[in-house]
C-alpha positions in Angstrom: -0.2 -0.1 0.2 1.6 3.5 -1.0 2.2 6.1 1.8 -0.3 8.5 0.3 -3.3 5.9 0.1 -2.2 4.7 3.8 -2.7 7.8 5.1 -6.1 8.1 3.3 -7.0 4.7 5.4 -5.6 6.5 8.2 -7.4 9.5 8.2 -10.8 7.4 7.3 -10.3 5.5 10.5 -9.4 8.7 12.5 -12.7 10.7 11.3 -14.8 7.0 11.7 -13.9 7.0 15.3 -14.5 10.8 16.4 -18.0 10.2 15.0 -19.1 7.2 16.2 -21.5 6.3 18.9 -20.8 2.5 19.0 -21.6 -0.6 16.8 -23.1 0.6 13.8 -24.4 3.7 15.7 -22.1 6.2 12.8 -22.5 9.9 13.6 -23.4 8.5 17.5 -21.1 11.0 19.0 -22.8 13.5 21.4 -20.4 16.1 19.9 -21.8 16.3 16.1 -25.5 17.0 17.8 -24.3 19.7 19.8 -22.5 21.2 16.2 -25.2 20.6 14.3 -27.6 22.0 16.5 -25.7 25.3 17.7 -24.2 25.8 13.8 -25.5 29.1 12.4 -28.9 29.3 10.9 -27.9 30.3 7.4 -25.0 27.2 7.4 -26.9 24.4 9.7 -28.0 22.9 6.2 -24.5 22.7 4.8 -23.0 21.4 7.9 -25.7 18.7 8.1 -24.5 17.7 4.8 -20.9 17.4 5.5 -21.6 15.8 8.4 -23.4 13.0 6.6 -20.7 12.5 4.3 -18.4 11.3 6.8 -21.1 8.2 7.7 -20.8 5.2 5.3 -24.6 5.1 5.1 -24.8 8.5 3.3 -23.4 10.5 0.7 -20.1 11.7 -0.3 -21.4 14.0 -3.4 -23.0 16.6 -1.0 -25.3 18.4 -3.2 -26.1 16.1 -6.3 -26.4 12.7 -3.6 -28.8 14.6 -1.5 -31.2 15.6 -4.3 -31.1 12.5 -5.4 -32.1 10.6 -1.6 -35.0 13.4 -1.7 -36.2 12.3 -5.4 -35.8 9.0 -4.4 -37.7 9.0 -0.8 -40.5 10.9 -2.9 -41.6 8.0 -5.1 -41.2 5.4 -2.2 -43.6 7.4 -0.3 -45.8 8.6 -3.0 -45.6 4.8 -4.5 -45.6 2.4 -1.8 -46.6 4.2 1.8 -49.0 7.1 1.0 -51.7 4.8 -0.5 -51.8 2.9 2.7 -52.4 6.1 5.0 -55.7 7.1 6.6 -56.6 10.7 7.0 -54.6 11.6 10.3 -52.4 8.3 10.5 -49.6 8.2 12.7 -46.9 6.6 11.5 -43.4 5.3 12.5 -39.9 5.7 10.5 -37.8 3.0 11.9 -34.1 4.1 10.4 -35.4 7.1 9.5 -31.9 8.3 8.8 -31.5 11.9 7.3 -35.3 12.1 7.1 -36.0 12.1 3.8 -38.6 9.2 3.7 -40.1 10.7 6.6 -40.5 14.2 5.2 -42.1 12.8 2.0 -44.6 11.0 4.0 -45.8 13.9 6.4 -47.7 16.3 4.5 -50.2 12.9 4.0 -49.8 11.8 7.9 -51.6 13.2 11.2 -48.4 12.5 13.1 -44.6 10.9 11.9 -42.4 9.5 14.5 -38.8 9.1 12.6 -36.7 7.0 14.8 -32.9 6.5 14.8 -30.1 5.0 16.9 -27.8 8.0 16.1 -28.7 11.3 17.6 -25.9 13.2 15.4 -27.9 11.8 12.4 -31.4 12.8 14.2 -29.6 16.8 14.6 -28.7 16.7 10.8 -32.3 15.5 9.8 -34.2 17.9 11.4 -32.0 20.6 9.8 -32.4 18.9 6.5 -35.8 18.0 6.8 -37.4 19.4 10.0 -41.4 19.6 9.5 -43.9 20.4 12.3 -45.3 17.2 12.7 -42.3 14.6 12.6 -40.3 13.9 15.9 -36.8 12.8 15.4 -36.3 10.5 17.8 -34.0 7.6 19.3 -35.6 4.3 20.1 -35.7 5.0 23.9 -37.3 8.5 23.5 -40.0 6.7 21.1 -40.7 4.1 23.8 -41.6 6.4 26.3 -43.7 9.2 24.7 -45.5 7.2 21.7 -49.0 6.2 21.3 -49.7 3.1 19.1 -48.8 3.6 15.5 -51.3 2.7 12.4 -48.4 1.9 10.1 -44.8 1.5 10.5 -42.2 1.1 8.0 -38.4 0.7 8.0 -36.3 1.2 4.5 -32.5 0.7 4.3 -31.8 -0.7 7.4 -32.9 -4.4 8.3 -29.6 -5.3 5.7 -27.4 -3.6 8.1 -28.8 -5.4 11.2 -27.3 -8.3 13.3 -29.7 -11.4 13.6 -30.3 -10.4 17.5 -30.4 -6.5 16.3 -33.3 -7.5 13.8 -35.3 -9.2 16.5 -35.2 -6.6 19.0 -36.0 -4.4 15.9 -39.2 -6.1 15.1 -40.2 -6.7 18.8 -39.8 -2.8 19.4 -42.6 -2.6 16.2 -44.4 -5.2 17.6 -45.5 -3.1 20.2 -45.4 0.0 18.8 -47.8 -0.9 15.8 -51.7 -0.7 16.9 -54.0 -3.8 16.5 -54.9 -4.2 12.5 -51.8 -1.8 11.5 -49.5 -2.5 9.0 -45.6 -3.2 8.8 -43.2 -2.8 6.1 -39.8 -3.7 5.7 -37.4 -3.7 3.1 -34.9 -5.9 2.9 -32.0 -7.8 0.6 -32.2 -11.4 -0.5 -29.2 -13.4 0.1 -27.1 -14.7 -2.9 -29.1 -11.2 -5.0 -26.7 -8.6 -5.9 -23.6 -9.9 -3.9 -25.1 -9.8 -0.5 -23.8 -12.6 1.7 -25.9 -13.8 4.8 -24.5 -13.2 8.5 -23.3 -16.8 8.6 -21.1 -16.3 5.8 -19.7 -12.9 6.8 -18.8 -14.7 10.5 -16.9 -16.9 8.5 -14.8 -14.7 6.8 -11.3 -15.3 8.6 -9.6 -12.8 6.1 -8.5 -9.5 8.1 -10.5 -7.7 5.4 -13.6 -9.4 6.3 -13.1 -9.4 10.0 -12.6 -5.3 9.8 -15.3 -5.1 7.4 -18.1 -7.1 10.1 -16.4 -5.3 13.2 -15.8 -1.4 11.9 -17.3 -0.8 8.5 -21.1 -0.7 7.3 -22.8 -4.2 8.2 -24.9 -5.8 4.9 -26.5 -8.7 5.2 -28.9 -10.8 3.1 -31.9 -12.9 4.6 -34.3 -15.2 2.9 -38.0 -14.2 2.4 -39.0 -17.2 4.6 -36.7 -15.9 7.2 -38.4 -12.5 7.5 -41.7 -13.8 7.3 -41.5 -16.3 9.9 -39.6 -13.7 12.3 -42.5 -11.7 11.5 -45.0 -14.2 12.4 -43.1 -14.7 15.4 -43.0 -11.2 16.7 -46.9 -11.0 16.6 -47.9 -9.9 13.0 -50.2 -12.2 10.6 -50.7 -12.2 6.6 -46.8 -11.8 6.6 -46.0 -11.6 2.3 -42.8 -11.0 1.0 -42.3 -10.0 -2.5 -39.9 -8.4 -4.6 -39.6 -5.0 -5.3 -39.0 -5.1 -8.5 -42.4 -5.4 -9.8 -43.9 -2.6 -7.6 -41.7 0.4 -8.0 -38.9 2.0 -10.0 -36.5 4.4 -8.5 -33.7 5.6 -11.1 -30.3 5.6 -9.4 -31.1 3.5 -6.6 -31.2 -0.6 -5.2 -33.9 -0.6 -3.5 -36.3 -1.8 -6.4 -34.0 -4.8 -6.7 -34.8 -5.7 -3.1 -37.8 -7.1 -1.2 -40.4 -5.8 0.5 -42.2 -8.0 3.8 -45.6 -6.5 4.2 -47.7 -7.9 7.4 -51.0 -6.8 10.1 -50.8 -6.6 13.8 -53.8 -8.4 14.2 -56.2 -10.5 12.1 -59.4 -8.2 11.9 -59.9 -5.6 9.6 -59.5 -2.1 9.6 -61.3 1.3 8.6 -58.9 3.2 5.9 -56.6 -0.5 5.4 -57.1 -2.4 2.5 -57.5 -5.9 3.2 -57.3 -7.4 -0.3 -53.8 -9.5 -0.1 -52.6 -8.5 -3.6 -52.3 -5.0 -2.5 -49.0 -3.8 -0.3 -51.6 -2.4 2.4 -53.0 -5.9 2.6 
């Protein structure tokens, strides 16, 4: 490795450690939240974008990638989520990141609880996508304050979670969704588009593999049956996993190459939520 490349790698490691809030909690360091919240108002969005560029979850070309993210999340909202919302619906966006999807959903929802483990990312979301009916919260804050929601969704999150963290997430969503409410989970299928299972990553004894698993952004694939079984064990019914390729097209985004799990919290039909099983709204 050349000295210049070694210097860049060392710099990346130092930045990552300085902004890290623990395992997979990128930008979770409390000083980032303070820095964004206390940036001059005229510069706050730029500061938020600059911090997001330091995380492997987000973007490097600040302006262009932020604009693409906003467009792609608007398509997700318009085509998958908003059609499932009754007037005044209470919504949970888990793993909200910079808040682009929450902001796209919010105009047609009563309340959006946008939840993320990273306080730094939540500060960035408030700066970039703050709206009166969006509450940006940590999971602990959401548990303490929220009433049951009508719809809970999570996009671009499941593939980054270890099995125990995924089970904990689905358990939290089971507690959060009211009887008859809707669950939507986006996930990547193992073996498709290069996604490896968690077991395959754990069995990789190479130095690069171990470093990626410990310090990098985890990316795990799972089977449709595994996701359906997890939802069913967690108290959801009518769980269905299907490819997103036939449901949505988003130029420049890999989400349509992956899958969507939908399920209900209870058997009873609920006014305002469709019950036709061919519909993504169940």
